[in-house]
N, C-alpha and C positions, 0 to 999 in steps of 0.2 A: 530561810528558817521556817519549819513548821509551825503554823499558828497554833494548832489544836492537837493535842494528844489523842489518837484515834482508838487506842485500846479500850474497851468496853464503853465507847461513846455510842448512846442511844437516841440523842437528839442534839443537833447543832443547827442553830439559825444564825447566819452572818446578816443581821438585819440591815446593815450599811450597804450591803451587796443586793438585796431583794428589793427592786423598785416597782414591784406590781402595784397597782392602784387599789384603793378601798373596794371591797367586794369582790376582788379577785383572789386567786390562790397562788401559792407557790409550794414547792417541795423543799423539805429539810435536807441538809447536805451532810448526811451520815449514811449508814448501811441499810437504814430502814426506808428512807424516803417517806417521811410522814407528809400528808397534805395538810397545809396550813392556809387558814381562812382569815382574811383581813377585815377588820371593821374599823374604819377610820384609820388612825395610825399612819399618818402620812410620811413618806420617804424623804430622807435627806442624806447627806453623804456620809454621816457618821452613825446612822441607824434610823430609828423610827420614833416619830413624837406621838405621844399619848396625851390626850386632852383632860384627863381626870374625871371624865363624865360618861363616854360611851365606848371608847376607843379599847380595842383588844385584838389578840390574835389567837385563834382557836385551833389546837390540834386534837383530832378525834382519838378516842381511847384506843390503845393498843397494848397488847401483852408486854411488849418491851418497856412500856411506860408505867406499868404497875410496879412500882419499886418496893418490894416486900423484903429485900435485904439491904445490904450495904449500898450506899450511893453518894454521888456528888451533884449538887445543883450549883449553877454559876450564870453570871451575866455581868455585862458592863451597863451601868445605869447613872443617870443623873436626875434627881427628884428636884423640881422647881419649888414646889410648896409642900411644906411637912404636913403628914397625915397617914393614917392607917391605909396603906395601899398594897395591891398585889404586885409581885414580879412575876414569879413562876408558881403556879398552883394546879393542883388537881383536888380540887375542894368544892363540890357542889353545895348549893345553898340549902343543905339539910343538916341540921345540928346532928353530930355524931358520925357523918359520912365524909368528913374532910380527910381525904387519903394523906396527902403530904402538901405543904406549902412553904414557899419562901416569900416573905413579906417585909414591908417596912412598918415599924411600929407607929404609933400616934406621935411618939416623942422622937422619931428620926433613927432609932436603932435597927439593925437587922434581926429578923424574927423568923425562926424556922420550927416547924413542928408537924407531928403527924399523929393520926388515931389509929388505933386497932380496931378490928371489927366489932368489938364489944366496947360501947362507950360507958364510962368515961376514961378507958385506958388510953393514955397519951404520954407523949414526950414533947417538951417545947423548951426552946432555948432562946434568949435575947442577948444580943451583942452590947457593947458599951459605947462604941463610937458613934457619934451623930453623923450620919451619912446624907442627911437632908440639907447639905450646904450649897446647892446649885452648882456642885461640882461633879465630874466623872469620877465614879468609883468601880473598882472591880470586886465584885462580891463573889465569894465561893464558900459553901458549905459542905462538910463531909459528916457522914455517919457511918461508923464502922460496923455497924449491924448487931452490936451487942445492946441488949434491952436494959439499959441501965443509965443513969446519970453519968456525965463524964465521957460519953461516947461521941459527942458531936463537937466539931471544931468549926468556928467562924472565921473566915480570912477576909480582911478589907485591904485592898492593894496589896496582896501577897503576904501581909503581916497578920499573925494571930490576933484576933479580937477577943479580949477577955470577956468571959460571959458574966452578965449582970444577973442573970437568972438561969437556972438549968433545973426545970422542974418535971414531975412525972405524976402521973395519977393511975391508980390502979395497979395491976401487976404485969400486964402484957402489952408490948408497944410495938410489934410488928405491925407496919402500916396497912391500913385497910385496903383490901384488894377489891375494888369497885370498878364501875365502868363510866366514870366521870371524864369529860374531856380535860385536856391539859389547857390551861389559859395563861396567856402572857399578857400581863398589864391588868390584871383583874383577880379578885379574891372573893370567895364564897358566892359564886354565882350572881354578884351584885354590883350594879354600876355604882353603888355607894362607895365601893373600895377600888375603883379605877386608878390607875397609876397616872400621875401628872409629871410628865417629864419626858426623857429620852431613853430608850434601851438600844444598845448597839449590837450586842449578840448575846445568845443564850446557848447554855450547854447543859447536858445531863448525861451523867455516867452511872452505870450500875455496879460501881465500887467505889471505894472511898480512895480518891487520889492522895498522893503523898504531898508533904509541903513543897518538896523539890518540883514535883510535876506542876502543882499551882503556881510556884513562882516562874516556871518555864513559860506557861501560858499568859501569865501578866507580862512578863518581859517582851514576849513576842507580839503582844497585841497593843499595848499601852500607847504606842505612838500615834495611833488613829485618834485617841481620845485626849491628847494633850495640846 
């Protein structure tokens, strides 16, 4: 069975497969072959462990990762200690230049958002489920490219997660098209928001996947994390 749908896939990191050591690099397994640099984040059979202090994986900015239209962000993750921590982000430590980000909120919910090039135009959504329970979860978030509330869907383990907040600011919400790196396991360019736990695989698409496609990916990959 095909683990990942390849149509419109711009980044795929099967971290369970990439056993390169810290300080080394590996290439993403997609049509773009992005160079990924490891800091800490030790390998194990079901992914990489992040220590919540300094560990991260960095992918250099590329045109394919500047998501200014519809997109999907996803990963398998297990968070050990509840806290505001980054999963997949393109958000440098400059207020108003966070292009897009998928993180875990301080209370354990999925949080996704992005800013336009004019601060404070933004769109941000919070899930309801607590995913900081020291168990593996499949997180997927889609945005259909329409600049309004109600345009984002959060999935946890292939089921739609009701939004506890769906907020906007200003009038334009197209994600900021900057030159920040993509970081796995870190947010806002700060070690304060490093992820504490395990990440098994990461995917980014430049379109909004359907519920059926997300369920397919979940069913095809969940055996590794159960």
